[in-house]
C-alpha positions, -999 to +999 in steps of 0.1 A: +064+108+146+032+089+136+032+052+143+031+022+120-001+004+128-006-033+124-038-054+127-035-085+148-061-113+151-039-142+160-040-157+125-009-168+106-014-139+082-016-113+110+015-128+127+035-123+094+022-088+092+033-082+128+068-094+120+072-071+090+057-042+109+082-046+138+111-048+113+099-018+093+092+003+124+127-004+138+144+004+105+125+037+101+127+047+138+089+048+141+068+037+170+045+006+165+008+005+173-008-030+174-045-032+171-058-065+185-091-074+171-116-102+178-099-136+179-066-122+192-055-123+228-030-101+247-012-132+259-006-145+224+006-110+213+030-105+243+048-138+235+050-131+198+061-095+203+089-106+226+101-130+200+100-105+171+116-077+191+146-100+199+151-103+161+155-065+157+191-053+156+198-021+174+171+000+191+136-015+195+106+005+185+082+018+212+051-004+212+015+006+220-013-020+221-050-015+217-076-042+224-109-039+206-141-059+202-156-033+177-163-040+140-129-048+125-133-027+094-143+004+113-115-001+138-088-006+111-100+023+090-098+046+120-063+032+128-052+040+092-064+075+096-045+080+128-012+063+119+015+066+093+003+034+076-017+003+083-001-032+079-024-061+072-016-098+065-031-116+035-039-153+039-036-180+013-073-177+007-069-143-010-078-142-047-050-147-073-055-112-085-059-092-053-085-092-025-121-098-036-145-095-006-142-095+032-124-073+058-093-068+037-112-056+006-135-034+028-105-017+045-088-011+012-119+005-002-124+028+028-089+036+040-079+072+039-042+064+041-016+038+030-022+001+036+007-023+035-003-058+024+019-087+035+011-118+014+017-154+024+049-156+003+063-121+010+100-121+022+100-105+056+129-081+058+132-044+063+126-024+031+158-018+011+143-005-022+110+009-035+096-008-066+072+019-077+044+010-102+039+041-124+005+057-124-011+088-138-023+096-103-001+117-081-005+096-050+024+073-057+051+100-063+037+121-034+041+092-010+076+084-020+087+120-017+070+125+016+079+093+033+107+074+018+133+097+003+162+077+016+155+044-002+166+037-038+137+038-062+130+016-092+101+029-113+082+003-133+055+014-158+036-015-172+013-012-202-007-034-226-024-028-259-063-029-261-077-064-266-075-074-302-059-041-314-024-044-327-022-012-348-030+024-338-045+013-305-013-004-294+008+026-304-015+050-286-013+028-254+025+027-256+028+065-261+004+072-232+024+048-209+057+065-219+042+100-212+031+089-177+065+072-171+085+103-179+063+125-158+065+103-127+103+098-132+109+135-135+090+142-103+108+114-084+143+124-096+137+161-088+123+153-053+149+127-043+178+146-059+192+115-074+188+094-105+158+070-105+162+036-122+132+032-145+118+010-172+087+006-193+074-029-199+046-044-220+024-071-205+002-079-175+013-064-142+009-099-125+034-113-150+059-084-153+062-074-116+074-107-101+103-108-125+116-074-113+115-081-076+145-084-054+149-093-017+140-063+004+118-047-022+086-028-011+061-024-039+043+009-041+010+009-060-021+031-064-053+015-051-070+014-085-043-011-097-043-034-066-067-059-083-038-067-107-014-077-079-008-114-075-009-112-037-011-149-031+024-154-047+040-119-045+074-121-029+073-086-014+049-065+007+030-039-012+020-004-001-015+004-015-021+042-017-056+058-019-061+079-050-069+116-052-096+106-077-116+092-048-112+125-028-122+146-058-153+126-063-162+132-026-157+170-032-180+169-062-207+150-042-204+175-014-208+204-038-239+188-052-254+184-017-247+220-010-265+232-041-295+211-031-296+227+004-293+263-008-326+282-008-339+291-042-331+327-053-361+350-054-374+357-089 
């Protein structure tokens, strides 16, 4: 089974990420891989790990530790590729609408796999329910069906009308959201073999999402929407999934490169 990987630097944000990663790994029966970057020490980690493992009821997860002095972005992106997911802590200096610049934003932009963001106000408890933010991309439903079939699912599709358009534009935006909503709900219901609680809500994601959260929720969202997350105040960790759109663009770019390298046909 692939491990849950967590980045640890010794900061308060990384300590919160470690606590959630220990709880999540124990609940899912997955091993835990801790990547200690510049600023963190093995002594600090040993003491903190001992404290966190004592909090875990039942069987403790197997723990592996890697110390690195390499570039943190490159190290964490590689870890995300090797593990089941990568857990990172968000400090209080993160922007009100998601990460702006720095290591966190760079990792999110380059990560080939899921990244779990643990904000400064996230409730640290094992996941009990998935709060899935509906998206036309397939990444969200694919991840739920592949990884977390046992947890109850609440599908939330948020939409808003185009700025200044209260007529046909608003109706079109609503119909498009409903179409996406029904498609994702059908896939989740068929894949999990149980009803999926679902709702469509009008407004901004940053305003709608916090009112739907409950203790033990794990938000699941596609990377293109992460900028709308209020990470500084969000009361739950969030799984950010890379989109297939990014992969398809790479394929197109590679095809263009191949065309340029091909020798010209004789005339």
